[in-house]
mmCIF file of the N, C-alpha and C atoms, coordinates in Angstrom:
data_MODEL
# 
_entry.id   MODEL 
# 
loop_
_atom_site.group_PDB 
_atom_site.id 
_atom_site.type_symbol 
_atom_site.label_atom_id 
_atom_site.label_alt_id 
_atom_site.label_comp_id 
_atom_site.label_asym_id 
_atom_site.label_entity_id 
_atom_site.label_seq_id 
_atom_site.pdbx_PDB_ins_code 
_atom_site.Cartn_x 
_atom_site.Cartn_y 
_atom_site.Cartn_z 
_atom_site.occupancy 
_atom_site.B_iso_or_equiv 
_atom_site.pdbx_formal_charge 
_atom_site.auth_seq_id 
_atom_site.auth_comp_id 
_atom_site.auth_asym_id 
_atom_site.auth_atom_id 
_atom_site.pdbx_PDB_model_num 
ATOM 1   N N  . MET A 1 1  ? 11.497  12.466 -22.410 1.00 0.00 ? 1  MET A N  1 
ATOM 2   C CA . MET A 1 1  ? 11.723  12.780 -21.024 1.00 0.00 ? 1  MET A CA 1 
ATOM 3   C C  . MET A 1 1  ? 13.118  12.293 -20.638 1.00 0.00 ? 1  MET A C  1 
ATOM 4   N N  . ALA A 1 2  ? 13.861  13.167 -19.976 1.00 0.00 ? 2  ALA A N  1 
ATOM 5   C CA . ALA A 1 2  ? 15.231  12.819 -19.586 1.00 0.00 ? 2  ALA A CA 1 
ATOM 6   C C  . ALA A 1 2  ? 15.202  11.833 -18.418 1.00 0.00 ? 2  ALA A C  1 
ATOM 7   N N  . ARG A 1 3  ? 16.117  10.892 -18.479 1.00 0.00 ? 3  ARG A N  1 
ATOM 8   C CA . ARG A 1 3  ? 16.195  9.902  -17.405 1.00 0.00 ? 3  ARG A CA 1 
ATOM 9   C C  . ARG A 1 3  ? 17.195  10.389 -16.364 1.00 0.00 ? 3  ARG A C  1 
ATOM 10  N N  . THR A 1 4  ? 16.846  10.171 -15.098 1.00 0.00 ? 4  THR A N  1 
ATOM 11  C CA . THR A 1 4  ? 17.706  10.561 -13.984 1.00 0.00 ? 4  THR A CA 1 
ATOM 12  C C  . THR A 1 4  ? 18.268  9.294  -13.366 1.00 0.00 ? 4  THR A C  1 
ATOM 13  N N  . ASN A 1 5  ? 19.534  9.328  -13.037 1.00 0.00 ? 5  ASN A N  1 
ATOM 14  C CA . ASN A 1 5  ? 20.081  8.132  -12.407 1.00 0.00 ? 5  ASN A CA 1 
ATOM 15  C C  . ASN A 1 5  ? 19.526  8.003  -10.990 1.00 0.00 ? 5  ASN A C  1 
ATOM 16  N N  . PRO A 1 6  ? 19.518  6.804  -10.444 1.00 0.00 ? 6  PRO A N  1 
ATOM 17  C CA . PRO A 1 6  ? 18.894  6.572  -9.134  1.00 0.00 ? 6  PRO A CA 1 
ATOM 18  C C  . PRO A 1 6  ? 19.476  7.423  -8.002  1.00 0.00 ? 6  PRO A C  1 
ATOM 19  N N  . LEU A 1 7  ? 20.768  7.677  -8.023  1.00 0.00 ? 7  LEU A N  1 
ATOM 20  C CA . LEU A 1 7  ? 21.385  8.474  -6.967  1.00 0.00 ? 7  LEU A CA 1 
ATOM 21  C C  . LEU A 1 7  ? 20.864  9.911  -7.000  1.00 0.00 ? 7  LEU A C  1 
ATOM 22  N N  . GLN A 1 8  ? 20.771  10.501 -8.195  1.00 0.00 ? 8  GLN A N  1 
ATOM 23  C CA . GLN A 1 8  ? 20.236  11.854 -8.325  1.00 0.00 ? 8  GLN A CA 1 
ATOM 24  C C  . GLN A 1 8  ? 18.773  11.892 -7.890  1.00 0.00 ? 8  GLN A C  1 
ATOM 25  N N  . PHE A 1 9  ? 18.034  10.879 -8.274  1.00 0.00 ? 9  PHE A N  1 
ATOM 26  C CA . PHE A 1 9  ? 16.626  10.817 -7.908  1.00 0.00 ? 9  PHE A CA 1 
ATOM 27  C C  . PHE A 1 9  ? 16.459  10.822 -6.389  1.00 0.00 ? 9  PHE A C  1 
ATOM 28  N N  . ILE A 1 10 ? 17.239  9.996  -5.694  1.00 0.00 ? 10 ILE A N  1 
ATOM 29  C CA . ILE A 1 10 ? 17.156  9.921  -4.240  1.00 0.00 ? 10 ILE A CA 1 
ATOM 30  C C  . ILE A 1 10 ? 17.536  11.260 -3.617  1.00 0.00 ? 10 ILE A C  1 
ATOM 31  N N  . GLN A 1 11 ? 18.562  11.921 -4.156  1.00 0.00 ? 11 GLN A N  1 
ATOM 32  C CA . GLN A 1 11 ? 18.959  13.227 -3.640  1.00 0.00 ? 11 GLN A CA 1 
ATOM 33  C C  . GLN A 1 11 ? 17.846  14.259 -3.835  1.00 0.00 ? 11 GLN A C  1 
ATOM 34  N N  . GLN A 1 12 ? 17.190  14.222 -4.997  1.00 0.00 ? 12 GLN A N  1 
ATOM 35  C CA . GLN A 1 12 ? 16.091  15.152 -5.258  1.00 0.00 ? 12 GLN A CA 1 
ATOM 36  C C  . GLN A 1 12 ? 14.911  14.891 -4.327  1.00 0.00 ? 12 GLN A C  1 
ATOM 37  N N  . VAL A 1 13 ? 14.619  13.632 -4.104  1.00 0.00 ? 13 VAL A N  1 
ATOM 38  C CA . VAL A 1 13 ? 13.522  13.282 -3.199  1.00 0.00 ? 13 VAL A CA 1 
ATOM 39  C C  . VAL A 1 13 ? 13.840  13.768 -1.793  1.00 0.00 ? 13 VAL A C  1 
ATOM 40  N N  . ARG A 1 14 ? 15.042  13.562 -1.324  1.00 0.00 ? 14 ARG A N  1 
ATOM 41  C CA . ARG A 1 14 ? 15.427  14.001 0.022   1.00 0.00 ? 14 ARG A CA 1 
ATOM 42  C C  . ARG A 1 14 ? 15.347  15.512 0.152   1.00 0.00 ? 14 ARG A C  1 
ATOM 43  N N  . SER A 1 15 ? 15.739  16.235 -0.890  1.00 0.00 ? 15 SER A N  1 
ATOM 44  C CA . SER A 1 15 ? 15.668  17.693 -0.803  1.00 0.00 ? 15 SER A CA 1 
ATOM 45  C C  . SER A 1 15 ? 14.229  18.184 -0.812  1.00 0.00 ? 15 SER A C  1 
ATOM 46  N N  . GLU A 1 16 ? 13.352  17.503 -1.537  1.00 0.00 ? 16 GLU A N  1 
ATOM 47  C CA . GLU A 1 16 ? 11.940  17.894 -1.542  1.00 0.00 ? 16 GLU A CA 1 
ATOM 48  C C  . GLU A 1 16 ? 11.268  17.556 -0.208  1.00 0.00 ? 16 GLU A C  1 
ATOM 49  N N  . VAL A 1 17 ? 11.597  16.394 0.365   1.00 0.00 ? 17 VAL A N  1 
ATOM 50  C CA . VAL A 1 17 ? 11.017  16.002 1.650   1.00 0.00 ? 17 VAL A CA 1 
ATOM 51  C C  . VAL A 1 17 ? 11.475  16.965 2.747   1.00 0.00 ? 17 VAL A C  1 
ATOM 52  N N  . ALA A 1 18 ? 12.687  17.497 2.623   1.00 0.00 ? 18 ALA A N  1 
ATOM 53  C CA . ALA A 1 18 ? 13.183  18.448 3.620   1.00 0.00 ? 18 ALA A CA 1 
ATOM 54  C C  . ALA A 1 18 ? 12.372  19.741 3.606   1.00 0.00 ? 18 ALA A C  1 
ATOM 55  N N  . LYS A 1 19 ? 11.710  20.058 2.495   1.00 0.00 ? 19 LYS A N  1 
ATOM 56  C CA . LYS A 1 19 ? 10.910  21.279 2.379   1.00 0.00 ? 19 LYS A CA 1 
ATOM 57  C C  . LYS A 1 19 ? 9.525   21.131 2.999   1.00 0.00 ? 19 LYS A C  1 
ATOM 58  N N  . VAL A 1 20 ? 9.113   19.897 3.277   1.00 0.00 ? 20 VAL A N  1 
ATOM 59  C CA . VAL A 1 20 ? 7.777   19.646 3.810   1.00 0.00 ? 20 VAL A CA 1 
ATOM 60  C C  . VAL A 1 20 ? 7.690   20.174 5.232   1.00 0.00 ? 20 VAL A C  1 
ATOM 61  N N  . VAL A 1 21 ? 6.599   20.883 5.537   1.00 0.00 ? 21 VAL A N  1 
ATOM 62  C CA . VAL A 1 21 ? 6.354   21.356 6.893   1.00 0.00 ? 21 VAL A CA 1 
ATOM 63  C C  . VAL A 1 21 ? 5.390   20.368 7.543   1.00 0.00 ? 21 VAL A C  1 
ATOM 64  N N  . TRP A 1 22 ? 5.909   19.573 8.436   1.00 0.00 ? 22 TRP A N  1 
ATOM 65  C CA . TRP A 1 22 ? 5.110   18.534 9.068   1.00 0.00 ? 22 TRP A CA 1 
ATOM 66  C C  . TRP A 1 22 ? 4.294   19.135 10.199  1.00 0.00 ? 22 TRP A C  1 
ATOM 67  N N  . PRO A 1 23 ? 3.041   18.674 10.380  1.00 0.00 ? 23 PRO A N  1 
ATOM 68  C CA . PRO A 1 23 ? 2.216   19.216 11.465  1.00 0.00 ? 23 PRO A CA 1 
ATOM 69  C C  . PRO A 1 23 ? 2.730   18.755 12.825  1.00 0.00 ? 23 PRO A C  1 
ATOM 70  N N  . THR A 1 24 ? 2.448   19.574 13.831  1.00 0.00 ? 24 THR A N  1 
ATOM 71  C CA . THR A 1 24 ? 2.841   19.200 15.189  1.00 0.00 ? 24 THR A CA 1 
ATOM 72  C C  . THR A 1 24 ? 1.844   18.171 15.728  1.00 0.00 ? 24 THR A C  1 
ATOM 73  N N  . ARG A 1 25 ? 2.199   17.551 16.831  1.00 0.00 ? 25 ARG A N  1 
ATOM 74  C CA . ARG A 1 25 ? 1.328   16.562 17.452  1.00 0.00 ? 25 ARG A CA 1 
ATOM 75  C C  . ARG A 1 25 ? 0.002   17.211 17.851  1.00 0.00 ? 25 ARG A C  1 
ATOM 76  N N  . ARG A 1 26 ? 0.054   18.449 18.340  1.00 0.00 ? 26 ARG A N  1 
ATOM 77  C CA . ARG A 1 26 ? -1.165  19.166 18.752  1.00 0.00 ? 26 ARG A CA 1 
ATOM 78  C C  . ARG A 1 26 ? -2.073  19.437 17.548  1.00 0.00 ? 26 ARG A C  1 
ATOM 79  N N  . GLU A 1 27 ? -1.481  19.841 16.423  1.00 0.00 ? 27 GLU A N  1 
ATOM 80  C CA . GLU A 1 27 ? -2.272  20.092 15.212  1.00 0.00 ? 27 GLU A CA 1 
ATOM 81  C C  . GLU A 1 27 ? -2.957  18.817 14.721  1.00 0.00 ? 27 GLU A C  1 
ATOM 82  N N  . VAL A 1 28 ? -2.238  17.717 14.772  1.00 0.00 ? 28 VAL A N  1 
ATOM 83  C CA . VAL A 1 28 ? -2.816  16.433 14.341  1.00 0.00 ? 28 VAL A CA 1 
ATOM 84  C C  . VAL A 1 28 ? -3.955  16.035 15.267  1.00 0.00 ? 28 VAL A C  1 
ATOM 85  N N  . LEU A 1 29 ? -3.765  16.208 16.572  1.00 0.00 ? 29 LEU A N  1 
ATOM 86  C CA . LEU A 1 29 ? -4.800  15.867 17.542  1.00 0.00 ? 29 LEU A CA 1 
ATOM 87  C C  . LEU A 1 29 ? -6.045  16.728 17.329  1.00 0.00 ? 29 LEU A C  1 
ATOM 88  N N  . LEU A 1 30 ? -5.862  18.044 17.170  1.00 0.00 ? 30 LEU A N  1 
ATOM 89  C CA . LEU A 1 30 ? -7.007  18.933 16.970  1.00 0.00 ? 30 LEU A CA 1 
ATOM 90  C C  . LEU A 1 30 ? -7.746  18.616 15.675  1.00 0.00 ? 30 LEU A C  1 
ATOM 91  N N  . THR A 1 31 ? -7.008  18.352 14.628  1.00 0.00 ? 31 THR A N  1 
ATOM 92  C CA . THR A 1 31 ? -7.635  18.023 13.349  1.00 0.00 ? 31 THR A CA 1 
ATOM 93  C C  . THR A 1 31 ? -8.418  16.712 13.450  1.00 0.00 ? 31 THR A C  1 
ATOM 94  N N  . THR A 1 32 ? -7.855  15.738 14.132  1.00 0.00 ? 32 THR A N  1 
ATOM 95  C CA . THR A 1 32 ? -8.523  14.447 14.304  1.00 0.00 ? 32 THR A CA 1 
ATOM 96  C C  . THR A 1 32 ? -9.817  14.614 15.098  1.00 0.00 ? 32 THR A C  1 
ATOM 97  N N  . VAL A 1 33 ? -9.765  15.395 16.171  1.00 0.00 ? 33 VAL A N  1 
ATOM 98  C CA . VAL A 1 33 ? -10.965 15.636 16.981  1.00 0.00 ? 33 VAL A CA 1 
ATOM 99  C C  . VAL A 1 33 ? -12.025 16.348 16.139  1.00 0.00 ? 33 VAL A C  1 
ATOM 100 N N  . MET A 1 34 ? -11.617 17.327 15.354  1.00 0.00 ? 34 MET A N  1 
ATOM 101 C CA . MET A 1 34 ? -12.577 18.044 14.506  1.00 0.00 ? 34 MET A CA 1 
ATOM 102 C C  . MET A 1 34 ? -13.229 17.109 13.489  1.00 0.00 ? 34 MET A C  1 
ATOM 103 N N  . VAL A 1 35 ? -12.467 16.198 12.926  1.00 0.00 ? 35 VAL A N  1 
ATOM 104 C CA . VAL A 1 35 ? -13.022 15.241 11.965  1.00 0.00 ? 35 VAL A CA 1 
ATOM 105 C C  . VAL A 1 35 ? -14.072 14.359 12.648  1.00 0.00 ? 35 VAL A C  1 
ATOM 106 N N  . PHE A 1 36 ? -13.771 13.881 13.855  1.00 0.00 ? 36 PHE A N  1 
ATOM 107 C CA . PHE A 1 36 ? -14.740 13.050 14.565  1.00 0.00 ? 36 PHE A CA 1 
ATOM 108 C C  . PHE A 1 36 ? -15.993 13.836 14.929  1.00 0.00 ? 36 PHE A C  1 
ATOM 109 N N  . ILE A 1 37 ? -15.833 15.085 15.337  1.00 0.00 ? 37 ILE A N  1 
ATOM 110 C CA . ILE A 1 37 ? -16.995 15.918 15.667  1.00 0.00 ? 37 ILE A CA 1 
ATOM 111 C C  . ILE A 1 37 ? -17.854 16.142 14.426  1.00 0.00 ? 37 ILE A C  1 
ATOM 112 N N  . MET A 1 38 ? -17.234 16.479 13.308  1.00 0.00 ? 38 MET A N  1 
ATOM 113 C CA . MET A 1 38 ? -17.994 16.715 12.077  1.00 0.00 ? 38 MET A CA 1 
ATOM 114 C C  . MET A 1 38 ? -18.684 15.424 11.603  1.00 0.00 ? 38 MET A C  1 
ATOM 115 N N  . ALA A 1 39 ? -18.026 14.289 11.746  1.00 0.00 ? 39 ALA A N  1 
ATOM 116 C CA . ALA A 1 39 ? -18.640 13.019 11.362  1.00 0.00 ? 39 ALA A CA 1 
ATOM 117 C C  . ALA A 1 39 ? -19.851 12.723 12.241  1.00 0.00 ? 39 ALA A C  1 
ATOM 118 N N  . ALA A 1 40 ? -19.741 12.999 13.535  1.00 0.00 ? 40 ALA A N  1 
ATOM 119 C CA . ALA A 1 40 ? -20.863 12.770 14.439  1.00 0.00 ? 40 ALA A CA 1 
ATOM 120 C C  . ALA A 1 40 ? -22.022 13.703 14.104  1.00 0.00 ? 40 ALA A C  1 
ATOM 121 N N  . LEU A 1 41 ? -21.737 14.979 13.855  1.00 0.00 ? 41 LEU A N  1 
ATOM 122 C CA . LEU A 1 41 ? -22.790 15.928 13.499  1.00 0.00 ? 41 LEU A CA 1 
ATOM 123 C C  . LEU A 1 41 ? -23.476 15.534 12.194  1.00 0.00 ? 41 LEU A C  1 
ATOM 124 N N  . THR A 1 42 ? -22.696 15.086 11.230  1.00 0.00 ? 42 THR A N  1 
ATOM 125 C CA . THR A 1 42 ? -23.264 14.649 9.959   1.00 0.00 ? 42 THR A CA 1 
ATOM 126 C C  . THR A 1 42 ? -24.153 13.418 10.153  1.00 0.00 ? 42 THR A C  1 
ATOM 127 N N  . ALA A 1 43 ? -23.707 12.488 10.987  1.00 0.00 ? 43 ALA A N  1 
ATOM 128 C CA . ALA A 1 43 ? -24.501 11.287 11.257  1.00 0.00 ? 43 ALA A CA 1 
ATOM 129 C C  . ALA A 1 43 ? -25.821 11.650 11.931  1.00 0.00 ? 43 ALA A C  1 
ATOM 130 N N  . VAL A 1 44 ? -25.784 12.564 12.881  1.00 0.00 ? 44 VAL A N  1 
ATOM 131 C CA . VAL A 1 44 ? -27.012 12.992 13.557  1.00 0.00 ? 44 VAL A CA 1 
ATOM 132 C C  . VAL A 1 44 ? -27.944 13.682 12.568  1.00 0.00 ? 44 VAL A C  1 
ATOM 133 N N  . PHE A 1 45 ? -27.398 14.556 11.729  1.00 0.00 ? 45 PHE A N  1 
ATOM 134 C CA . PHE A 1 45 ? -28.217 15.257 10.739  1.00 0.00 ? 45 PHE A CA 1 
ATOM 135 C C  . PHE A 1 45 ? -28.932 14.267 9.825   1.00 0.00 ? 45 PHE A C  1 
ATOM 136 N N  . PHE A 1 46 ? -28.204 13.313 9.259   1.00 0.00 ? 46 PHE A N  1 
ATOM 137 C CA . PHE A 1 46 ? -28.824 12.369 8.337   1.00 0.00 ? 46 PHE A CA 1 
ATOM 138 C C  . PHE A 1 46 ? -29.783 11.421 9.052   1.00 0.00 ? 46 PHE A C  1 
ATOM 139 N N  . ALA A 1 47 ? -29.519 11.111 10.316  1.00 0.00 ? 47 ALA A N  1 
ATOM 140 C CA . ALA A 1 47 ? -30.457 10.293 11.075  1.00 0.00 ? 47 ALA A CA 1 
ATOM 141 C C  . ALA A 1 47 ? -31.774 11.044 11.257  1.00 0.00 ? 47 ALA A C  1 
ATOM 142 N N  . LEU A 1 48 ? -31.696 12.351 11.544  1.00 0.00 ? 48 LEU A N  1 
ATOM 143 C CA . LEU A 1 48 ? -32.912 13.155 11.695  1.00 0.00 ? 48 LEU A CA 1 
ATOM 144 C C  . LEU A 1 48 ? -33.652 13.293 10.369  1.00 0.00 ? 48 LEU A C  1 
ATOM 145 N N  . VAL A 1 49 ? -32.918 13.479 9.278   1.00 0.00 ? 49 VAL A N  1 
ATOM 146 C CA . VAL A 1 49 ? -33.560 13.554 7.963   1.00 0.00 ? 49 VAL A CA 1 
ATOM 147 C C  . VAL A 1 49 ? -34.244 12.230 7.647   1.00 0.00 ? 49 VAL A C  1 
ATOM 148 N N  . ASP A 1 50 ? -33.587 11.126 7.925   1.00 0.00 ? 50 ASP A N  1 
ATOM 149 C CA . ASP A 1 50 ? -34.167 9.810  7.684   1.00 0.00 ? 50 ASP A CA 1 
ATOM 150 C C  . ASP A 1 50 ? -35.426 9.610  8.525   1.00 0.00 ? 50 ASP A C  1 
ATOM 151 N N  . LEU A 1 51 ? -35.373 10.012 9.785   1.00 0.00 ? 51 LEU A N  1 
ATOM 152 C CA . LEU A 1 51 ? -36.527 9.896  10.664  1.00 0.00 ? 51 LEU A CA 1 
ATOM 153 C C  . LEU A 1 51 ? -37.693 10.730 10.136  1.00 0.00 ? 51 LEU A C  1 
ATOM 154 N N  . GLY A 1 52 ? -37.411 11.936 9.674   1.00 0.00 ? 52 GLY A N  1 
ATOM 155 C CA . GLY A 1 52 ? -38.454 12.797 9.128   1.00 0.00 ? 52 GLY A CA 1 
ATOM 156 C C  . GLY A 1 52 ? -39.086 12.216 7.879   1.00 0.00 ? 52 GLY A C  1 
ATOM 157 N N  . ILE A 1 53 ? -38.275 11.714 6.977   1.00 0.00 ? 53 ILE A N  1 
ATOM 158 C CA . ILE A 1 53 ? -38.800 11.112 5.745   1.00 0.00 ? 53 ILE A CA 1 
ATOM 159 C C  . ILE A 1 53 ? -39.625 9.868  6.073   1.00 0.00 ? 53 ILE A C  1 
ATOM 160 N N  . ARG A 1 54 ? -39.104 9.039  6.988   1.00 0.00 ? 54 ARG A N  1 
ATOM 161 C CA . ARG A 1 54 ? -39.834 7.816  7.359   1.00 0.00 ? 54 ARG A CA 1 
ATOM 162 C C  . ARG A 1 54 ? -41.184 8.163  7.992   1.00 0.00 ? 54 ARG A C  1 
ATOM 163 N N  . SER A 1 55 ? -41.194 9.156  8.889   1.00 0.00 ? 55 SER A N  1 
ATOM 164 C CA . SER A 1 55 ? -42.459 9.560  9.526   1.00 0.00 ? 55 SER A CA 1 
ATOM 165 C C  . SER A 1 55 ? -43.432 10.117 8.496   1.00 0.00 ? 55 SER A C  1 
ATOM 166 N N  . GLY A 1 56 ? -42.920 10.916 7.576   1.00 0.00 ? 56 GLY A N  1 
ATOM 167 C CA . GLY A 1 56 ? -43.771 11.479 6.530   1.00 0.00 ? 56 GLY A CA 1 
ATOM 168 C C  . GLY A 1 56 ? -44.370 10.404 5.649   1.00 0.00 ? 56 GLY A C  1 
ATOM 169 N N  . LEU A 1 57 ? -43.568 9.445  5.242   1.00 0.00 ? 57 LEU A N  1 
ATOM 170 C CA . LEU A 1 57 ? -44.078 8.351  4.401   1.00 0.00 ? 57 LEU A CA 1 
ATOM 171 C C  . LEU A 1 57 ? -45.073 7.481  5.149   1.00 0.00 ? 57 LEU A C  1 
ATOM 172 N N  . GLN A 1 58 ? -44.802 7.214  6.411   1.00 0.00 ? 58 GLN A N  1 
ATOM 173 C CA . GLN A 1 58 ? -45.747 6.415  7.200   1.00 0.00 ? 58 GLN A CA 1 
ATOM 174 C C  . GLN A 1 58 ? -47.069 7.164  7.360   1.00 0.00 ? 58 GLN A C  1 
ATOM 175 N N  . GLY A 1 59 ? -47.006 8.476  7.515   1.00 0.00 ? 59 GLY A N  1 
ATOM 176 C CA . GLY A 1 59 ? -48.227 9.274  7.610   1.00 0.00 ? 59 GLY A CA 1 
ATOM 177 C C  . GLY A 1 59 ? -49.020 9.240  6.321   1.00 0.00 ? 59 GLY A C  1 
ATOM 178 N N  . ILE A 1 60 ? -48.333 9.377  5.201   1.00 0.00 ? 60 ILE A N  1 
ATOM 179 C CA . ILE A 1 60 ? -48.999 9.322  3.890   1.00 0.00 ? 60 ILE A CA 1 
ATOM 180 C C  . ILE A 1 60 ? -49.610 7.950  3.641   1.00 0.00 ? 60 ILE A C  1 
ATOM 181 N N  . LEU A 1 61 ? -48.850 6.896  3.960   1.00 0.00 ? 61 LEU A N  1 
ATOM 182 C CA . LEU A 1 61 ? -49.366 5.535  3.750   1.00 0.00 ? 61 LEU A CA 1 
ATOM 183 C C  . LEU A 1 61 ? -50.527 5.234  4.688   1.00 0.00 ? 61 LEU A C  1 
ATOM 184 N N  . ALA A 1 62 ? -50.535 5.814  5.894   1.00 0.00 ? 62 ALA A N  1 
ATOM 185 C CA . ALA A 1 62 ? -51.633 5.600  6.835   1.00 0.00 ? 62 ALA A CA 1 
ATOM 186 C C  . ALA A 1 62 ? -52.929 6.216  6.293   1.00 0.00 ? 62 ALA A C  1 
ATOM 187 N N  . LEU A 1 63 ? -52.819 7.301  5.530   1.00 0.00 ? 63 LEU A N  1 
ATOM 188 C CA . LEU A 1 63 ? -53.996 7.930  4.971   1.00 0.00 ? 63 LEU A CA 1 
ATOM 189 C C  . LEU A 1 63 ? -54.675 7.037  3.924   1.00 0.00 ? 63 LEU A C  1 
ATOM 190 N N  . PHE A 1 64 ? -53.872 6.297  3.179   1.00 0.00 ? 64 PHE A N  1 
ATOM 191 C CA . PHE A 1 64 ? -54.407 5.455  2.118   1.00 0.00 ? 64 PHE A CA 1 
ATOM 192 C C  . PHE A 1 64 ? -54.610 4.007  2.539   1.00 0.00 ? 64 PHE A C  1 
ATOM 193 N N  . GLY A 1 65 ? -54.125 3.640  3.702   1.00 0.00 ? 65 GLY A N  1 
ATOM 194 C CA . GLY A 1 65 ? -54.209 2.238  4.096   1.00 0.00 ? 65 GLY A CA 1 
ATOM 195 C C  . GLY A 1 65 ? -55.123 2.035  5.187   1.00 0.00 ? 65 GLY A C  1 
# 
């Protein structure tokens, strides 16, 4: 592998970073809100699944106990 001197490396990094399309503040805000909404929906879903499993097991154990 060819070695690049530090100055060339820094120039290459700067040129690559210049190609990056950074998100706008609005895009970041919307994405963040969507992540929180999806996390909340997932938490509610798993809480309901847990409640259903717990109720089912308690019902089964009540039959034998």
